[in-house]
C-alpha angles and dihedrals in degrees: 000000000000092000091053091050091048091049091050090049093054090045090051091054093054093042091051093052091047097045102039114127096201113077131175099184089119095054127065095332092058109116095017091117093037086065089050090054091050090050090052096044102036107018093234140099091220115108096200093119094062110095113243090349095163093049094044098044101031121190095005087074125064133184120234128171091346095308135099120239138176107263099222135061117308097216100087092049090053095045090049092060095103092049094049092043089057091046090050090052087060092050100263120152118199090216087068108015104039095109094056093042091051092053092049090052091045091054091052094045091047091053091051093047090051091049092053092046087057091047092049092049091048089064087070110016138050114263097260095050090042091056090048092049091049091051090054090042094056107027093037100052143049088281084082105025093047107013095053096051099068142336096285120179085248094067102068091032093058090046093054092045091053091051092048093049094044092048091048092051092048093045093054097042119119088251107027112220123235088251089067091070111122090020101155094050094044094045093047095047093045093049090050094048091047089053092048091053095043120011091207088074086077083086091063092057100071092039093053093042091051089049090054095042094059088066092048140304100255100080098041092047090056090048089051091052092054093043093046093051092050092048091051090056090048093050091048090052092048093050091048095046103033105014092239135090095252135018114260095258091057096052118108092222087087089073108088122125127154091193096064097141091047090050091047092053091044094051092051110031113012121114089231103047109000115137094205091048098048096038108031090173085084089060088069095079086055097042090046092040095146091058092043091053092049092049093051092046090057091058111014093176093070090061086074089068103027099042115010096047096051090046092051090047092050090051094049098047089047087060090057112103090221092048096151090064100234123256100001142112118265125318100349094159091057091056089093092065095050095101089059093045091048089052089053090050091052092049090050094048092049093056095036091054087056095045100040112353098181094049092046095051093044091051091050092048093051098041091043093051092049092046092050092048091052100043103032107028099032098028099046107023105033108077091190090072086064092046087053088074096051106039097080101008113253090205090060094040109030089161087077090078086077096052106115091185089074111024112187094228091059098041120134142152097285093044090048093055092048092046092052090050092050096048094047 
């Protein structure tokens, strides 16, 4: 019975990616695979060879030192090389077929993310509850409502972070599992690739290294060696290509926001971007605080990943001037911290099922169902939740994320008409 349920869950992930009505392929991710194709064909990250590239691709392209470059992190474009190479072998051209290729890659990455969510939950929960938690963790968060709409830089980054965290947990277990073999190399490479895809994953590095170091210096020192070597290559490339140690998108100077407390409140509690509003499953560690505290006291090291890292990430993205993340659904910029938050949820559920099993399961069922309704049904199949960003423009009026009269996650045709009337 479990195998059938697991198969149906994986099938549901692929079907959801394929059938979603809301797509963001023409926003920030546009051109991400065009860059991959140029890397394959020309061995460069310059987009000078693409006719009218700035006019055709708009803000996702910027000009620097007389050359045209993709405006967002390079990591996803590099990681996607095998996928685009296969697509090219079948005659695909990213100038014409990028949308379809992105969605194929998204389906594969989503499947892998879901698999590793199940594996992570299995470290703490029985297989049935682990599958249920993973369903809530994917369908009930930005992993679905953002990750399934296009090949965002978040997608591969979250995947690599999950692999690094899972490998670290297995490598430091009392009885390391066979999957932990090659741990230092895998952890180091995954941390580096996560950073290349999303620079904010630099925050995971010290937290994970500290987690490993508490058990002894040997493993984290090996991880540092792998990570350091990879970073040296990256810095060398950046100096050679841009004349600076890091590309512009990776530089911390981008973090400057005078409205930090407003952004912090918006990222947590607002009806337009609030994590705890859009994914109430993450309220469970607070509602079951006694169980959460007991779970963290039993293994204080894991709090570095499950608690400290998400808090650091929340603080950093709240320092970003564009903290609401543009035209998106819910807390897109907090998607990067979801592996840590999911780990915290699993720790809470493990202890809560021991303290009060019926209460814990009921809470997960209810919070999971609400989260899935918001992120999958509303986020992926209700196009009015996308129109909510544009009419009126959320980038011109970011204060609208706090308007409880018209919460994004409950938007619909009638609400949209009334909202337009009010704001005119």
